[in-house]
DOLUMVO-677310 format. One record per residue (C-alpha): residue in one letter; y, x, z. Coordinates in steps of 0.02 Angstrom, whole numbers, plus 50000, padded with zeros to 5 digits. Each point is the difference from the previous one (the first is absolute). Layout:
% DOLUMVO-677310
AYXZ ...
***
This chain:
% DOLUMVO-677310
M550205685555287 Q498675011249926 L498774995149864 R498545011749969 V499084999349833 G498675013249982 G500885016450045 F501774993049975 T501124993850141 F501564989749963 G501194998650146 A501484989250051 L499554986449876 L499684981550026 L498664994749878 C500144983049917 S498755000849858 I498885012049905 C499604997649816 V498665010749921 C500025002349811 G498675011949935 D500325016950079 K501804995650053 W500634991850158 H501574989449993 Q500764999450174 S501304987250049 I500955005850153 V501174990650115 S501065010850113 G501304990350095 S500804988049877 C499725010749846 S498514998649885 H499275015349913 S498615003549876 L498865015249999 T498675004749873 F498845014650031 S498375007049933 V498474998550111 S498755010249900 E499625005449827 A498424989449987 P500134980950011 Q499404993050166 D499494982850061 W501124995350146 S499364982250018 D499015004250157 H501495007850088 A501014991750138 I501305004950129 W499455005550174 W501275000150142 E499545014850108 Q500984996250159 K499454981750011 S498225003449938 C500024985549878 W499874996749814 L501444992149902 L498904989149889 K501124984849978 T500905005949844 H501144984749996 W500745004950169 T501555010850009 L499975015550108 D501314991950112 K498764986050035 Y498705013150049 G501305008150114 V500005016749907 Q501475010950052 A500775015449920 D498985011750111 A498324992249949 D498615011349936 L499084991049860 R498495006249903 Y499524993849827 T498125002550011 P498374993249927 Q499294984850089 H498215005749965 K499535016950074 P498355009150022 L499134996850166 C498455008750069 I498814986450057 Q498445003550099 L498714986649961 P498724993550126 N498715012049925 M501145014650051 K500445003949819 T501855003049969 I500804994149839 K501785001449938 L500744984249924 P501754994449951 V500454986450126 T501534989250019 F501145007250133 S501274985949981 G498854984950014 V499294994350168 V498385008150058 F499044983749971 R500425001349815 A499685018849995 V498244997550070 A499694986449870 E500485012449863 I498855013450072 C498544988050014 K500274993649823 A499955017949936 L498405003550097 N499124983649955 I499984993550179 R500154981350018 R500794991350150 S501375012950029 E500674989550144 E498585006950108 L500635017949983 S501555009450051 L500695017550019 L499835009950161 K500945015550055 P498885014650051 V500095003750186 D501005015650042 E498825012450084 P500555010850148 K500585017549950 K498665008550103 K498664991949894 K500875002849835 K498965015049950 K498354991350035 D500514984049912 K500605009749848 G498285007549983 A499214982950011 E501154993149867 S499655014349882 A498154996750024 I500244982649929 D501035007149857 E498595011749953 I498654986850005 L500894985249922 N500845001049830 M501814996850045 D500735002049826 I499394984149917 A501654992549941 S499885008049829 G498214994649979 M500404982050042 A501554998549895 G499034997249840 G498884985150014 A499674995950181 L501744994950055 G500674982949963 L498354991549960 Y500364987050133 S498934984649978 K500084983850094 T498484989250024 M499594989849845 T501295009849897 P499355009449846 T500335018749993 Y500175010749845 D499585017949961 P501665009749999 E499515010649850 S499124988249880 G500814983850059 S498324991149997 P499414989450147 A499135010650131 S498794994450134 S500655000950178 T498465009950051 S500365014449881 L501815000850052 W499694999550186 F498445010750007 G500075011249849 E501775006649986 S500885000050168 P499705015550107 L500484989850154 T498354990349998 A498985015550041 S499695003550183 Q500515017150063 P498695012450062 N499895002050188 L500855015050077 P498965014250073 P499824998350190 E501155014750038 E501404992749891 L499764982750076 A500135007750174 K501735006849955 L500614982549959 Y499174991650149 K501124996950149 P499604987550138 L501394987149998 T500824994050160 V500884983350016 D501675008849974 D499345008449841 K499454983449926 A501664991950044 A500945014649919 I498984998249840 N500304981249990 A501875002450026 G500095009149832 W499854984849886 L501504998649884 D501104984650002 S499434989349853 S501724991849984 R500955016349971 S499935013249864 L499235017450017 M501705008749990 E500714988750134 Q498625005950117 G500315018449971 I498615003149873 Q500465013149870 E499315005249832 N498265008250010 D499784995050183 R498224996350057 L499514982550058 L498324992050038 L499454984549904 R498884990050117 F499334982550024 K501204993750132 Y499434982050020 H498144998850036 C499614983449917 F499285004149830 F500164984749891 D498894996249851 L499055016549990 N499164999049831 P498905014749946 K500284995349818 Y501885002850008 D500275010050159 A499045016149976 V501525010850044 R500504988750144 I498244999750073 T499795018849982 Q501675003650085 L499574987650138 Y498335008750024 E500895016950008 Q501254993850130 A498564992950104 R498985016149980 W501405011150062 A500354988250145 I498175001750052 L499865018949974 L501635003850092 E499594987150135 E501604990349974 I498914985050044 D498615000050130 C498194996749956 T498335002550087 E498775013849959 E498884987449912 E501454993849894 M500525017849959 L498255003649932 M500074984049897 F501685005349925 A499275017349968 S498514992849905 L501174989549891 Q501085015249964 Y498465010149954 H499414986149883 I501714998549917 C500145018949977 K498255000449927 L500404986449873 T501705007549958 L499255017049960 S498554992749901 T500075000249811 E499734981149989 P501484989549944 L501004992450142 T499614981749970 N500674985950101 S498304992650036 N498255000049933 E500084981349980 P500524992049835 E501854996149990 I500414981750027 D501434992549903 E501304993650124 V500504985149894 E498194994449979 A499695001950186 A501554989850043 L499544986249876 S498224999450067 N500634998450178 L501224986249948 E498634990849906 S498865000950151 T501364993050113 L500474985849882 E498194994849977 G499804999050187 R498415010450010 N500455005750176 A500684983350061 D498694998150138 K500295017750061 I501894997849998 L499864983550096 E498855008450126 D501275014050028 I501374987350033 T499074988150114 D498915012150099 I500745009750145 P499155017049996 K499285005950165 L499115015650062 E498814999250148 D498995014350071 T499555010250153 L501185014850018 K500485012150137 L501735000650078 F500935012550105 R501754998750076 P500655017050059 K500784999750172 R500605013650115 L498685008750106 T498584990449921 L498425006249915 K499214983149964 P498935000049843 Y500044987849855 K499384982650046 E499174987449883 Y500824983249964 W499834986149874 F501465001349879 V500734986349890 F501305004249867 R500974985049932 D501665000049906 T500945015150071 T499264999250176 I498495008050085 S499234990650147 Y498605007450104 F498794991750119 K498705005550127 N498584995249882 K499614989049850 E499564985150107 S501724999550079 A500905000049833 N500454981550021 K500925003650162 E501665008750032 P499995018049937 I500195014650119 E501495005449896 Q500814997349832 L500695014549898 H501404995149881 L499985012949861 R501584995849903 G501075015850000 C498665010950081 E499485017649950 V498205002249939 I499405017950022 P498225005149948 D498945009150129 V498545005149889 N498735013949986 V498674995649872 T498915015050044 E499914994850183 R499834981549954 K501624995750088 F500924985149926 G501504995250105 L501724992349985 K501525003650106 L501204985250006 L501795002350060 L500614982450042 P501864995950014 A500554995750176 A501644997550090 D499875016850087 G499325009749851 M498275000649920 N498354995550083 E498485010149949 V498314991949965 Y498465009049935 I498634990649906 R498335007949954 C498884993649858 D498145003449975 N499945004549815 E501015002749840 T499884982049938 Q500614992650164 Y501405012850011 A500594996849821 K500114981150027 W500925001050166 K501195013849948 A500474990749839 A500334984250101 C501075009750126 I501025008349863 L500394983349918 A500384991850169 S501235013950043 K500984994749844 G499904981650048 K498634996149873 T498294992250027 M498295003349926 A500324985749878 Y501025012249895 S499075006349847 S500425017950047 Y498824998950151 R498425003249898 T500835014349906 E500555007650164 V498224999150068 K499325008749844 N501325013650010 I499595003650182 Q498135000849962 S500335011749854 F501105010950112 L498615001050131 Q498755004849866 M501125014349944 K500155006250180 S498125000650021 L499385018049994 A498174995649977 P499405000749818 P499404983349929 S498154996450012 G498975007949862 Q501215014449972 A499605017850046 A501025010250121 P501515008649921 D499835017349927 V501335010450085 E499925013449867 S500474987349865 M501764998450068 E501015012249896 M501644997450093 N500565006050170 A499714985850123 E501455005850109 C501204995149860 F499654981550029 V500394998550186 S501525004150106 P500055017550077 R499684992750173 Y498344992549947 A499545015349895 K500035010550158 K498744988750087 Y498565003549881 K499235014349907 T500154998649812 K498164995749975 Q500054986250132 L501584992649924 T499265000649826 T498434990950058 R500994986050082 I501144997749849 L498524999149881 E499144987450115 A501534988849990 H500135003149812 H498334991349969 N500814983250037 I501375001749869 S499175011049869 Q499904985749872 L501874996350000 S501055003549846 L501545011050016 M501244985650011 E498874990150118 A499885015150116 K501905001750004 M500184981450037 R498725001350141 F500955014850074 I501634990049997 Q499154984850078 A499235010850137 W501725007650032 Q500734982550014 S498684995150130 L500535013750123 P500894993250155 E501585010449971 F500124996749813 G501764997249937 I500855001450171 K501645009649995 Y500665005850168 Y501815000550058 I500735004350169 V501084985550062 R500754993550160 F499794981450032 R501424989950073 G499945000350189 S498865015350005 K500525017250061 K498615009849916 D499535003949820 E498514991149924 L499085000049835 L500224986549870 G498584998949874 I500394991249836 S498534994049898 Y499844988949847 N499804984250105 R500635003750175 L501095009750120 I499175008950146 R500825005450162 I499075015550061 D500085009550164 M500465018049960 S499065007450149 T498334991349968 G500124995949814 L499354982450035 P500774984349925 V501034989750121 T500474985149890 T499744994949819 W501144988749898 R499414993249832 F501184998949851 S499294982649968 S500794994050164 M501695008149965 K501454987849983 Q501435011949965 W500615017750028 N501695008449991 V500855016550035 N501565003250102 W500685014549900 E501335004350129 I498785003750141 K498545003749881 Q498844987150076 V498634989849913 A499724982450069 I498514989149951 D499594981850044 F498204993649998 D499194983150029 Q499854992850175 S501755006350045 V499485018450002 S501435012049965 I500035019050000 A501345013049966 F499915018849990 S501005015249948 C499205014149900 Q499955017250079 S499075009949865 C500894993449845 D501394988949937 C499664981650031 K500194997249812 V498295008549975 V499124987550115 H501014985549930 E499475004649823 Y498165001450051 I500004982550075 G500964992449853 G498905009249876 Y498404992750070 I500784982650001 F500495002649817 L498255005849951 S499244984650083 T500894989249870 R499015007449856 S498704989549912 K498845002249852 D500764984949915 Q501695008349975 N500335013749874 E500245018050051 T501894999549987 L500655003450174 D501414990350082 E501035015450041 E501424989250067 L498834992050128 F499355017150052 H501755006650035 K500464983850088 L498525002250120 T500115018850023 G501825004549970 G501305001850135 Q501835003450025 D500635016450068 
***
């Protein structure tokens, strides 16, 4: 057996125990039946060895159970053991493309390592993030990609670890927990800590168009599947997964359900979320329409403008409201029964939408236009009739929306407000197109459809909020300046407009045309504060049809061809690889159980109504998909009533597996 300590290698020894006293090691050795003692000097200066542990090279595992004998671990005389620090420096690329170097646990599981990183960076809800391996690029593109990477290095300040080590790291604050200034020890306001001292709250400047073009690469289905296969196993340590000291990993939001986003405490988290969304839009990792791209560009322009201004980066222009006072006021209002009539009305009334809409069902070899019908929306079902007078008779058809996909088909400039509904059917998904007349009608019907797809009705309090969010989103997409405002001054835009759109869209317009369109869209959001603009950007990102969907190439049981499996925060989607269209959708809410056959690497899932599916993963290990499903189930158990201490045991129970 060999034991390596620093530059020393000790061979043919079976290690029983190591005792460190100052700068001396006392080594107890067992060789055969004889016991020996060895004392040797490690270094002239005293060292702290408390963070060291033994790493077994051949088995790729840590020997952390110090009460176990080496016989119990199965260590033989030819074993190669390394006595090495458990915390090692790791290069971590943040969502804003900045790279920092932090000491991270290489012996603890990745779930715990990410929690340590997030605590150091003041990011709450670490369970939403994970570490991702960079995709290996083909050799023929190595030269080009190296140039693109160096472009980022030149623009972004990569060496920020030393600057953060002083006061910004470790100021982790939970909601309703007082924080203290690290130097004076006096209580410090959360606003000054989050906004004034952390460099991670500042948005990064947009790259010049030529540098952005070097990074831009249209992603195929295979590319997306390869990227998503790179997530590290949260139940194993970094060293066990082949990660070495000073390796480069990407810290990203893995699970796209962002719980309890609070601008008062989450400035770093919101900024990094905004940066991840911004890069996804600019590099076209997620599809959006031209109108949506211009809306995102106007928000980026506004955020850059505020970031570069000399004004302090305040959370909001509104006076700060004390959370305790607000909670007590709300409790008092409830106990006094001020809203009793309204609450009773919400319980007893069955909400219903009725209106004249247009419907179109696509069929082969048909060019029939939209046709008007009288629509009635009740519970989670849409019924449509020939006209209003026949509403008391049998409907022409009923559309059951539970488990359906709701895809917007909107162009505000052309006054087009449509919805594409993909309804679950035995043989796949049936397409139905509904066209509304105006923004108000569209917002009401889309909100109702979204809730119905989740099995909820308009009686839920979130319905009104959903309607307002949709109306606000449509307002942002409008390119016409509000009434009473003058046309935008193109010369007033000091930044290059091509920095705010993807290279594909930048090629479609001349710079002056693009600038005009961005400034037209900017009129609708020019009054937003910095944090409000970032939140609007995140919300607009969340409203995109492909938001949060991670793609994997799988083969379903009984099928002879590869298909796509899309995993989102609330559903699984079976997608045809040739057309890119959804075939079937299964909601997590209807899932009864799932398991993995580790021998044949197959994931099996049971849903309500005796629906069962099974598939093997072609683009990654089935553990990656298993962890994604279990992770989303785990995140659905969170509530605002509980504290922020995570049930790590439950997470590993839902996401872990056996090899």
